[in-house]
C-alpha positions as a printed Julia matrix, in Angstrom:
430×3 Matrix{Float64}:
   0.16   0.35    0.14
   2.71   2.53    0.87
   4.48   1.75   -2.36
   1.07   2.46   -4.07
   0.52   5.82   -2.51
   4.08   6.88   -3.19
   3.43   5.98   -7.36
   0.53   7.93   -7.15
   2.32  10.67   -5.48
   5.4   10.46   -8.29
   6.44  12.86  -10.58
   6.67   9.75  -13.02
   3.22   9.07  -12.94
   2.56  13.17  -13.89
   4.55  12.78  -16.57
   3.22   9.54  -17.85
  -0.16  11.21  -17.31
   0.5   14.69  -19.17
   1.96  12.13  -22.24
  -1.33   9.86  -22.86
  -3.47  13.14  -22.4
  -1.88  14.83  -24.49
  -1.42  12.53  -27.41
  -5.13  11.74  -27.02
  -6.3   15.11  -27.28
  -3.75  15.28  -30.38
  -5.09  12.19  -32.39
  -8.27  12.84  -30.87
  -9.28  16.48  -31.91
  -6.91  16.22  -35.5
  -6.9   12.57  -36.75
 -10.05  10.4   -35.59
 -12.08  14.19  -35.44
 -14.01  12.99  -32.16
 -14.85  15.07  -29.11
 -12.26  13.61  -26.62
 -12.74  16.01  -24.03
 -16.13  14.48  -23.16
 -15.56  10.84  -23.07
 -15.46   9.24  -20.11
 -11.87   7.82  -20.38
 -10.22  11.24  -20.5
 -12.52  12.12  -18.04
 -11.0    9.56  -15.71
  -6.89  10.26  -16.79
  -8.19  13.73  -15.58
  -9.61  12.6   -11.95
  -6.27  10.6   -11.72
  -3.93  13.25  -12.79
  -5.96  15.48  -10.03
  -5.43  12.75   -7.29
  -1.94  12.77   -8.11
  -1.44  16.55   -8.04
  -3.18  16.14   -4.24
  -0.9   13.49   -3.56
   2.11  14.8    -4.42
   1.15  18.07   -2.4
   0.56  16.56    0.76
   3.27  14.34    0.41
   6.36  16.81   -0.06
   4.28  20.1     1.17
   4.8   19.17    5.48
   8.63  18.48    4.92
   8.85  22.41    2.92
   6.65  23.51    6.17
   8.69  21.52    8.79
  12.12  22.86    7.02
  11.15  26.48    6.99
  10.0   26.39   10.62
  13.17  24.5    11.68
  15.4   27.34    9.99
  14.15  29.75   11.88
  14.01  27.4    15.56
  17.73  26.63   14.71
  19.28  29.59   13.07
  22.26  29.78   14.94
  23.85  26.16   13.73
  22.15  26.63    9.73
  24.54  28.81    8.73
  25.55  27.52    5.38
  28.81  25.12    6.1
  30.89  25.54    3.4
  30.28  28.58    2.4
  32.57  31.34    2.35
  31.77  35.01    3.99
  30.05  37.31    1.8
  31.52  40.52    3.2
  33.73  41.19    6.39
  34.0   44.45    7.98
  35.93  45.21   11.02
  34.73  47.87   13.5
  35.9   48.64   16.83
  32.43  50.51   18.08
  30.6   49.86   20.87
  27.0   49.61   19.37
  28.33  47.36   16.25
  26.07  44.55   17.27
  23.26  47.46   17.54
  23.82  48.92   13.95
  23.95  45.57   12.34
  20.9   44.49   13.31
  19.38  47.86   12.33
  20.8   47.54    8.85
  19.86  44.08    8.46
  16.43  44.46    9.65
  15.88  47.78    7.06
  17.57  45.53    4.18
  15.9   42.37    4.72
  13.41  42.02    7.46
  12.69  41.11   10.83
  15.79  40.03   12.85
  16.55  36.84   15.36
  19.78  37.26   17.62
  21.71  34.22   19.6
  24.4   34.93   21.61
  26.83  31.97   21.8
  30.57  31.46   23.15
  32.66  34.26   21.9
  30.25  35.91   19.24
  26.8   36.98   18.48
  24.79  36.02   15.64
  21.77  38.06   13.57
  19.29  36.58   11.31
  17.11  36.91    8.9
  15.22  35.8     5.61
  13.19  37.44    2.94
  10.46  35.92    1.07
  10.0   32.27    3.03
   6.83  32.0     0.98
   8.05  31.74   -2.56
   9.25  28.4    -1.72
   5.32  27.38   -1.83
   4.9   28.74   -6.05
   4.95  24.84   -6.9
   2.39  24.28   -4.55
   0.16  27.2    -5.58
   0.51  26.01   -9.43
  -0.8   22.63   -8.15
  -3.52  23.9    -6.35
  -4.21  26.57   -9.9
  -4.32  23.09  -11.84
  -6.8   21.49   -9.54
  -8.95  24.2    -9.74
  -8.81  24.51  -13.33
  -9.51  20.6   -13.5
 -12.82  20.86  -11.54
 -13.99  23.94  -13.83
 -13.29  22.21  -16.86
 -15.38  19.14  -15.66
 -18.23  21.27  -13.77
 -18.18  23.11  -17.2
 -18.13  19.69  -19.32
 -20.53  17.94  -17.25
 -23.16  20.75  -16.49
 -22.45  23.41  -19.82
 -23.05  22.77  -23.56
 -22.51  24.24  -27.02
 -25.45  24.61  -29.31
 -26.9   26.31  -32.49
 -29.72  28.54  -33.09
 -30.99  29.72  -36.73
 -34.07  31.89  -36.47
 -36.12  34.08  -39.03
 -37.12  37.1   -37.8
 -39.96  37.01  -35.64
 -39.53  33.57  -34.95
 -38.96  32.36  -31.53
 -37.48  29.15  -29.56
 -36.54  27.58  -26.5
 -34.15  25.32  -28.06
 -30.92  25.25  -29.4
 -29.6   21.85  -30.84
 -26.44  20.23  -30.73
 -23.74  20.94  -33.06
 -24.33  17.4   -35.38
 -28.32  18.5   -35.57
 -29.31  15.51  -33.53
 -29.98  16.32  -30.11
 -32.29  19.56  -28.85
 -30.6   21.92  -25.61
 -33.65  23.28  -23.7
 -32.43  26.79  -22.87
 -35.18  27.26  -19.92
 -36.49  30.78  -21.83
 -37.83  31.86  -25.17
 -35.71  33.64  -27.31
 -36.66  35.5   -30.48
 -34.86  37.16  -33.61
 -37.01  40.56  -33.62
 -35.01  42.24  -36.04
 -31.67  41.14  -38.81
 -29.39  43.53  -40.19
 -27.07  43.28  -42.95
 -24.34  46.34  -43.72
 -22.26  46.25  -47.16
 -19.26  47.52  -48.44
 -19.2   49.75  -51.99
 -18.62  45.99  -53.39
 -20.84  44.09  -52.15
 -19.47  42.05  -49.81
 -20.92  42.03  -46.35
 -19.18  44.87  -43.66
 -21.15  43.42  -40.61
 -24.22  42.09  -39.96
 -25.78  42.22  -36.6
 -29.29  40.54  -34.3
 -31.64  42.08  -31.95
 -32.49  39.52  -29.72
 -35.29  39.25  -27.08
 -36.17  37.05  -24.27
 -39.92  36.66  -23.91
 -41.32  37.34  -20.69
 -42.3   34.16  -18.63
 -45.0   34.0   -16.03
 -44.1   35.93  -13.27
 -41.28  38.34  -15.04
 -41.64  41.99  -15.09
 -41.22  43.22  -19.1
 -42.44  45.9   -21.65
 -44.58  44.89  -24.2
 -43.43  44.07  -27.72
 -44.18  43.31  -30.64
 -45.09  39.79  -30.27
 -45.14  39.74  -26.33
 -43.44  40.95  -23.38
 -39.81  41.36  -23.49
 -37.99  40.35  -20.16
 -34.92  41.49  -21.81
 -33.27  43.01  -24.83
 -29.97  42.99  -26.55
 -28.44  43.84  -30.27
 -25.58  41.48  -30.82
 -22.8   41.02  -33.56
 -19.48  39.49  -33.94
 -17.25  38.97  -30.99
 -19.36  41.4   -29.19
 -22.16  38.34  -27.62
 -24.76  39.01  -24.97
 -25.29  36.47  -22.03
 -28.12  36.02  -20.13
 -28.7   33.5   -16.99
 -25.36  32.34  -17.87
 -25.9   31.48  -21.21
 -23.58  32.91  -23.77
 -25.15  33.86  -27.33
 -22.79  34.94  -30.25
 -23.16  35.66  -33.49
 -21.49  33.23  -35.72
 -23.81  33.32  -39.22
 -26.63  34.44  -41.55
 -28.06  33.32  -44.66
 -30.95  33.63  -47.48
 -33.27  30.95  -48.24
 -36.89  30.67  -49.21
 -39.65  27.8   -49.32
 -41.1   26.5   -52.7
 -44.8   25.3   -52.55
 -44.77  21.87  -54.98
 -47.42  20.52  -56.36
 -47.98  17.25  -58.59
 -51.07  16.82  -60.31
 -51.77  12.83  -61.61
 -52.38  13.14  -65.44
 -54.62  10.26  -65.14
 -57.16  10.81  -62.02
 -56.39  14.77  -61.56
 -55.21  13.43  -57.66
 -52.96  16.12  -56.6
 -49.86  15.93  -54.07
 -48.61  19.38  -52.52
 -46.4   20.41  -49.91
 -44.11  23.72  -48.77
 -40.6   22.68  -48.62
 -36.79  24.29  -48.42
 -33.88  23.27  -50.79
 -32.75  19.84  -50.09
 -36.09  18.52  -48.46
 -38.21  15.86  -49.82
 -41.14  16.4   -51.84
 -42.58  12.87  -52.4
 -45.46  11.32  -54.72
 -46.3    8.21  -52.3
 -48.69   6.52  -55.37
 -45.85   6.68  -58.07
 -43.06   6.24  -55.75
 -42.06   9.87  -56.9
 -39.4   12.12  -54.8
 -38.33  15.53  -55.91
 -35.53  17.18  -53.85
 -34.84  21.12  -54.9
 -30.85  21.28  -55.23
 -29.93  24.63  -56.3
 -32.23  28.44  -56.32
 -31.18  29.49  -59.69
 -33.15  33.11  -59.54
 -30.13  34.8   -58.06
 -27.74  33.53  -61.16
 -30.59  35.03  -63.6
 -30.69  38.37  -61.56
 -27.1   38.71  -62.04
 -27.67  38.79  -66.01
 -27.04  34.99  -66.57
 -29.8   33.85  -69.25
 -31.43  30.86  -67.44
 -34.65  29.93  -68.37
 -35.36  28.01  -64.97
 -35.96  28.74  -60.8
 -34.64  26.19  -59.44
 -32.68  23.22  -60.28
 -34.46  19.28  -59.26
 -33.21  16.19  -58.49
 -36.0   13.24  -59.41
 -36.01   9.94  -57.92
 -37.99   6.98  -58.75
 -38.52   3.86  -56.23
 -35.49   5.69  -54.32
 -33.24   5.38  -58.07
 -32.35   8.83  -59.37
 -33.66   9.39  -62.78
 -31.74  12.84  -63.02
 -32.32  16.38  -62.83
 -35.04  18.84  -64.19
 -35.3   22.63  -64.12
 -38.44  24.17  -63.33
 -39.93  27.71  -63.53
 -42.58  29.43  -61.51
 -45.99  29.08  -63.44
 -45.07  26.82  -66.06
 -45.75  22.95  -65.41
 -43.55  20.01  -66.05
 -45.13  16.91  -67.18
 -42.79  13.72  -65.54
 -43.73  10.13  -65.2
 -47.56  11.22  -65.29
 -47.44  14.09  -62.98
 -47.68  17.61  -63.95
 -45.14  19.31  -61.87
 -45.93  22.85  -60.56
 -43.87  25.2   -58.47
 -44.54  28.49  -56.43
 -41.45  30.32  -54.8
 -42.38  32.53  -52.12
 -39.93  36.0   -51.32
 -36.42  34.72  -50.02
 -36.4   34.82  -46.14
 -33.02  35.97  -44.42
 -31.64  34.02  -41.22
 -29.78  34.65  -38.17
 -27.2   32.21  -37.14
 -26.17  32.01  -33.42
 -23.85  29.77  -31.67
 -24.92  29.2   -27.75
 -22.71  28.48  -25.2
 -23.31  27.4   -21.56
 -20.39  27.02  -19.39
 -20.76  26.99  -15.42
 -16.96  26.55  -15.06
 -15.5   29.44  -16.5
 -15.49  31.53  -13.39
 -13.34  28.24  -12.08
 -10.86  28.34  -14.67
 -10.32  32.15  -14.43
  -9.76  31.72  -10.91
  -7.11  28.93  -11.56
  -5.36  30.89  -14.19
  -4.63  33.85  -11.71
  -3.63  31.42   -9.03
  -0.81  30.11  -11.22
   0.36  33.51  -12.42
   0.81  33.69   -8.97
   2.49  30.72   -8.05
   4.81  31.78  -11.3
   6.04  35.08   -9.67
   6.29  32.96   -6.67
   8.47  30.24   -7.72
  10.36  32.56  -10.61
  10.45  35.94   -9.75
  10.62  35.92   -6.21
  13.58  34.29   -3.82
  13.74  33.26   -0.69
  16.95  34.55    0.86
  18.45  33.83    4.22
  21.15  36.2     5.75
  23.0   35.75    8.94
  25.78  38.37   10.06
  28.05  36.99   12.94
  29.61  39.76   14.95
  32.86  38.14   17.19
  36.05  39.97   18.68
  39.61  39.14   17.03
  42.49  39.29   19.88
  45.31  40.39   17.35
  43.12  43.65   16.72
  42.84  44.64   19.99
  39.29  46.08   20.43
  38.01  45.54   17.2
  35.27  43.3    16.49
  34.72  41.17   13.06
  31.21  40.99   11.45
  30.97  38.23    9.06
  28.15  37.85    6.43
  26.61  34.86    5.05
  23.62  34.07    3.09
  21.92  31.43    1.46
  19.51  31.28   -1.48
  18.03  28.84   -3.89
  18.36  30.97   -6.7
  20.53  34.0    -7.49
  23.41  33.63   -6.15
  25.42  36.77   -7.51
  22.03  38.84   -6.42
  23.01  37.14   -2.65
  26.62  38.48   -2.79
  25.58  42.33   -3.81
  23.17  42.77   -1.18
  25.49  41.39    1.26
  27.83  44.19    0.1
  25.05  46.78    0.17
  24.57  45.52    3.92
  28.07  46.2     4.47
  28.15  49.72    3.04
  25.07  50.75    4.81
  26.44  49.6     8.22
  29.73  51.61    7.7
  28.05  54.76    6.76
  25.77  54.35    9.59
  28.82  53.24   11.93
  30.51  56.8    10.59
  27.51  58.88   11.59
  27.39  57.4    15.33
């Protein structure tokens, strides 16, 4: 069991998990085109990584804490054994110890003192909390993992396509297979497009409204009472009840009323459909699918006699395609096929996103930044000044400056020299 917990808290496990997660993300996203981030294996690996971080922190953090406290308690015995004095100073003033303590306190921090046989030791340290930077990063990663799991479990991403005046309370998954309830009704009250002189769209905007539910306040609108209303455009989303509405795309289409009349018994079948939808004549096993609207091409000056381009299937076998013009019937397989086109309609395409884990993720990134500052910009430093008498110099005492730091030894030496010069200046004034 002990070996198991040691492995669970090991850096080796962290590296293995990160390699697996990175490889799986790359393969799933770019090669297989699979939503790997919502899969159960991915969540299990993320959970193991979270446990690894927790056990790693619990295993090492107490040791760092004890080492820090021990250094404060036993500072007199913990002068770096192999280090040389960073600076030396011989003085004859009686108040050398008090002056050294004052300088050390001003440049480093609170000073501790120990009187031993033949010498006095002054000690201080700076930024001991810098030792805990890695554990802040561990905490940040855990917060981000929790935020990601909350977002993937309770959030969603969907699409909505609305015509002006149309309302819906449901978004659809990107593959169009699953409806996602919003919990309220949204309406497209207006859609507008601005164009450059060349005819290229410059900007498009949607005025969205949330239709008031029972018990909500609102003001009267064209098609009902409005609880809230905003104009959105690209890169300017609207967030309502934690759900973001992003302007994604737009387009135009129209409905086509198709009518097939039997030349034999004058029976009629009709339907109103859009491009790509099926118009079926069951008695004849005929299927017509409008595939292309040709009216815009004709408006651009091309000589085209038809309004739409239609695929024809008989008994589920493709028979060819025909062009149909509004008001002019076409005879095919014993039926007269007529077309009536409605005016073009403009629709707006919205991306709908809900991610309740976003606040935690941003919090995690803030903690990571703080942990990086603690780990790489702030340096934990300890300073000692030993004050002892030197017999050959008579009444003079010798001050030796020692220091230790995990990083930044040159900076430590410069600081010791700065202490020495500050002490010399202070003693000259006294």
